[in-house]
N, C-alpha and C positions, 0 to 999 in steps of 0.2 A: 221038644217043648210043645205043650198043648196049644190048641187053637186059642184058648182064652189067654194063656200066658203070652203067646205071640202077639195077640191084639193089644195086650197091656204094654208090651215092650214097644210096639209100633206107635202107640198113642203117646208114650213118653218121648220118643224120638221126634214125632210130629211136633210136640210142644217145644222141643229144643230147636227145631227148624224154624218154627214161627217166631220164637223169641230172637233168633239170629237174623230175622228178615223183616225189619220194620218198614222197608220200602222195597219196591220191585228191584232196585239195583242191589240191595242187600240180599234179596232172595236169589238172584242170579249168582252173586258172589259166593253164597253159602252152598248153592248147588254145585258150582264149579269146584269148590274146595272138596266136597264129597266125591265128585267124579275124579278129581286128581288122585285122591287116596286110593280109589278103585282102579287106577291104571289107565284112565282115559287121557287122551292127548288133546290139548286145545289147538285149534287151527285158527289162523287169522285171515280175515276176508281179503286183505290186501296182498296176500301171498298165494303162490300156487299150491294146489292141494293134491299133488301127485300121490302122496302117501295115503290119501283117502281110499285108493283102490286096493290097498293091501288087504289080504284076506284076514279074517278074524280080528279086525282092528276096531278100536273104540275111540271115538272122537267127539268133540263138541265145539261149538262156536258161539260167541256172545255178540249180540248187537244191542247196545244200550241196555234196556231192562228186559230183554228177551234172550233165551238160551235154546239152542237146538243141539241135541245130543243123539248119537246113533251108534249102533253096533252092526258092523258088516259081517255076515256069517261066511264061513269058508265055503267056497264054491259059488258065491254070488256072481251074477253076470249082468249083462246090459238090460235084460228084461225082468230082473228080479224085482218084485214088488216091495213096497214100503208099508209096514204097519206102524201107524202114527198115533201116539197118545197126545192129544192137544189139551193144553191147560192154559192158565194165565197167572201172572205174578203180581198183578196190581189188585188193590182192594179199595172200596169207597173210603174217602177220607177228605182232607183239606190240604190244599197246596199253598205254599208260601208265595205271596205276591212280591212284585218289585216294591222297593221302598217299604220293606216289611216291618220296620220298627215304628210302632205307633203308640198311642196312649193318651190319657187325659185324666185329670183330677188326681194326679200323683201315681197313677197306675202305668206300668209298661205293658203294652199289648202287641200282639203279632197280627199283621194283616194277612189274612188267608182267603183263598177262593175255594168254594166247594168243588170237590173232585168226585164225579160220579153221583150216586144216589144214596148217601149215607142216611141212616135213621138219626136225625139231628139230636133228638133228645137223649139218645144213648151215649152221646159224647159229653154230656154235662157232668160236672163234678167228678171228673176222673183226672188222675195224674198222667199227663201225656208227654210225649217227646217229639222232637223234630228229627227227621232222618232222611237221607237221600245222598245226592252227589253234588260236589262242588267242582266246577270246571274252571281251570285257571286260564289266564290270558295266553299262555303258551300251549294250551290244549290238553295238558295233563289233567287227570281226574282223581278225586279223592272221595271216599265214602265217609260220611259223618253221621253220628247219632248222639243225641245229647243226654239220653236218659231222662228221668222225670224233670220237667221244666215248665210245662204250661197247664192251664186249666180253663175250661169254659164254666165260670161260676153261675149257677142258677139263681134267679131272684127269689128271695125268701117269701114263703107263703103269706107272711104278715103284710107284704107289700103288693100281693096279688091274690086276693081271697078267692078268686074264681079259677085259679090255675088248674085245679083238679077237675074242672068241668071241660077243659080243653086247652092244652098248651099250644100256643102259636109262636113259632120262632122265626124271626126275620133273618134271612141268611146274611144280610149286610150289617144290620144293626146289632144283632144279638150274638153272632158267631165270631166274636173277636176275643181270642183267649188271652188271659193275663199271664205274664211270665216274670214280673218283678214290680218293684216300686222305684220311682224316680222320674227324671225328666227324659222323655224320648230323644231330645236333642243331644243328650250326652251318652246315649247307648247305641249299640249296633249289633243286631242279631247275627249278622254275617261274621263279625269278629268272634262271637260266642261259638258259632258253628265251626269256624276255622280252628278254634281252640280244642274242639272235641274230635278232631281227626286223629285216629289212633296211630301212634308211632311216626307221625309226620309233623314238621314245622311248617305250617301254612300261613302265608302272609295274606290277610283279608283284603288288603289293597290290590292284590293281584287276582282276585276272583272275578272272572269274566261272566259267569252265568251259574245258575243252580237249578236243580230239580229236587225240591225238598217238601216232604209231606209230614203230616201229623200222624202219630201212631200211639196206641194205648200201651202203657208199660206194665199193666198187671200181668203177673205170670199165669200161664195156662194152668188149668186145674181139673182133676178127675174128682167127681163127687156123685152123690145119689145114694139111695138106700142100699144098693149093691155095687156102688162105684161104676154105674153104667153110663154116666154122662161125662162129657168132656166140653169144657168152656174155654174159649180162646178168641182173641182177635184174629182176623184175616183167614178164617177157615174157608171163606170164599175169596180166593180159590187155592190157597196154599195147601189145603188138604189133598187136592188132586195133583198139584205140582210135586209135593213130597211123595205121594204114591208112585208117580211116574219115575222119579229119581231112584227110589228104592227098588222098584220093579226092574228098571233098566240095569242097575248094578247087579242085581241077582241074576237076571237073564244073561248078562255077559259072563258070569262065573259058572254057568251051567252048560253041559253038553247040548249042542244045538242039533235038532233033527235035520236030515237031508231036505233040501228045498225050503229051509227056513227063510222068511222074509228079512229085509233090513229093518231092524227095530229102531224107531225114532221117538224121542221125546221132544215135543215142540211146546215150550213154555213162552207164550206171548205176553207182551205188555199191553196196556191201554184198553183191555176188554171192557172195563167199567165205563168208558167214555166213548165206546163205539168202534174201537179197534182200527180206526183210520190213521195209521202212522207207519213209519218205516219199520217199527218193531212190533206192530200189531198184526192181527190175523188178516186184516184187509190189505196189508202191505205185502211186499214181495219176499220177506225174509225166508219163509219156509220153501217157497218155490226156488229161490236162489240156491239154497242148500241142497235140495233134492236134485236140481239140475247139475250141480257141481259133483255130487256123488255119482250120478249116472254118467257124467262125462269121464270121471275117473275109472269107471268100469267099462269104458269104451262104447257107450250107447250112442247110436245115431238118433236123430230127432224122432224117427218113427219108433225105434225101440224104446225110447224114453216114454212115448205115449203108451206103448204096451205095458211098461212098468207101472205107469200111473193107473192104467185100467186094472191091473192086478193088485192095486193097493187098497188100503182101508184105513180110515181115521176114526178113532174113538175120541169124541170131544167130551172131556170130563170136566164138569163144572158143578158146583153145589146146587142142590134143588131143595124143594120144600117138603118137610114132614108135616103131617096133619097137626094143627094146633088145637089142643083140647078146649081152649076158651073161645075159639072162633071156627068151629067146624063148618059153618055155613059158607066160609070162604074157599072151601075145598070141593073137589068133585065128590059126589055122594058115594060113588062106587069104588073109587081109587084113592085110598087114604094111607099113604106110606107112613111107617113108624120108624122111630130111631131104633137102631140095631136090628132092623128087619132086612138089611142088605142094601147095597147100592141101588140107585134108581135107574130105570130105563125111561128116558124123558121123551114124550110123544106130543106132537101138536099138529093138527090137521092143516094149519096154515104155514107149516114149515118154519116156524120160529125155532123149533128144534129140527134137526136134519134126519131124524130116525125115519126109516121106511121099513117095509116088511122084511126084506133080506137082512137089513141091519139088526132088526129085532131078533130074527132067527139066529144070527151069528152071536149076538150077545147072550141069548138063552143057552146056546151050545157052549160058549166060553165059561159061563157061570156053572153049568153042569160039570164040565171037565175040571174046573177049579174047586168044585165042592162048595160053592158059595151061593146063598139065596139072593134073589134080587126082587125088586118091587117096581111096578109101573107107576109113572106119574103123568097125569094129564090135568090141565087147568079146569076149574069151574068155568062154564061158558060165559058167565058175566064178568069174569076177572081177566083183564088183559094179561097175556103171557109174555114173560121176559124172553130173552134170546141169549145165544152163546156164540162161541167162535165156530160152532159146527156148521151152520148154513154158510158162513163166510168161506170156510175152507172148501166146502163142497162146491161152492160157486166159482171160486178162484181156480181150483185145480181139477175139478171134475172127478174127484176121488170120493167114492161112496163113504158116507159118514153116519155114525150113530151117536146120539147124545145120551150121556149117562152122568152120574154124580152122586156124591154123598148127601143124604137128607139132613137138613138143618132146621132148627128153629132160630128166630131172631136174625134172619139173613140181613146183611148190611148194617147190623148193629156194630158198635165198637167191640162187642164181645158176643160171639155167636155160640151156638150150642149144637153138638152132634152126639151120636152114640159112640161109645168106645170101640165097638166091633166094626163099624162100617168103613172107616178109612183103611184098616188092615185088609178087609175083604176087597175093597177096590184095588189095592196093591196086588193082591193075589190074582184077581181076574186080569189085571193089566199084564202081569208076568206071563200068564197063559196066552194072552193076546199076542204078546211080542214074539212068541215062538210058533204061532199057528198061521199057516197060509190061509188067507181069507177065501 
């Protein structure tokens, strides 16, 4: 298969993954389904992991909306390093509040709270769904997704003649989606969510808690003069999570060189709100898993530190392509383009964790994988965002480099990337998994 055909196949599969993943919990569920088919074994945190020391074994563990998966090569020992691809499963959105069924003037509305930093106007006048997990009083959990249900209706221009001079949206007053007509006292969104649990009979009266977000329902699409563009929700950062899944599966099916590292995919939750959670990059989930893998390989505390010193993390998160209508917002010398290759993200103030050795490793990996790459640095007057990269480097002391797929419309309900770049990121990631750093 040609490179272009492979990229086209990859982008279609990315679209399928995004469509199956309207929430972080769905993203983890779909990743686990794919890993199961590829022969990976799920481990439970409450159980011993003696089998994790087995040679040439493939495992994963789920903690809420996060997933850690790994491949242990034959011959791995207590000082074998970890090559980690870090990504995240959440995206900017809106989260369902308590007492979520609201409304007035004959409209039924959902009470939601802004999650992360979405481009609010991009969510207007779209058919949206609710998706996430319901947790029952007995502790059991169910995934739910409604399909098209809600809409943030914009005010007609006839009632706001100055709207095109500057749209101002109040997060509390204006961002209350409608989902029906009637009296809120006689409706219950939880009952509706319970009724959309697939293959289960869920009693809404027994729901003890829920983590439910809004997601766009429009199907991903390839378009452009030469079909060079790909539009979809949640490319930040399911593009990197998907690349990591596909690369790890391909890596596990390939002959591994002597001295290969332990390949790890770390897909965290809650990056869009700071990562400070038990399933986020500020939390202990990655360290917990790495320590237990090392323990299974017979590592002492000192040998574990040797393994960490021999490890490397590629933090893969979406970045910015140059915008043709706003070139002044970009660095004048570094202007990444769609389909120009994945980004190497650099920031002098360590908002990205890239340093010179990390940049050199990334350049070598891209050369070996036959993939072009582009450097990204912010305009000095534009604040720089951040990623899980500095957090992982700080928590574990593992050298980290920040990379990602270039996008336009980042944090929109529907983002834009090039068709070639996600595939190229997956190819470099596969090369990274097999290369001792």
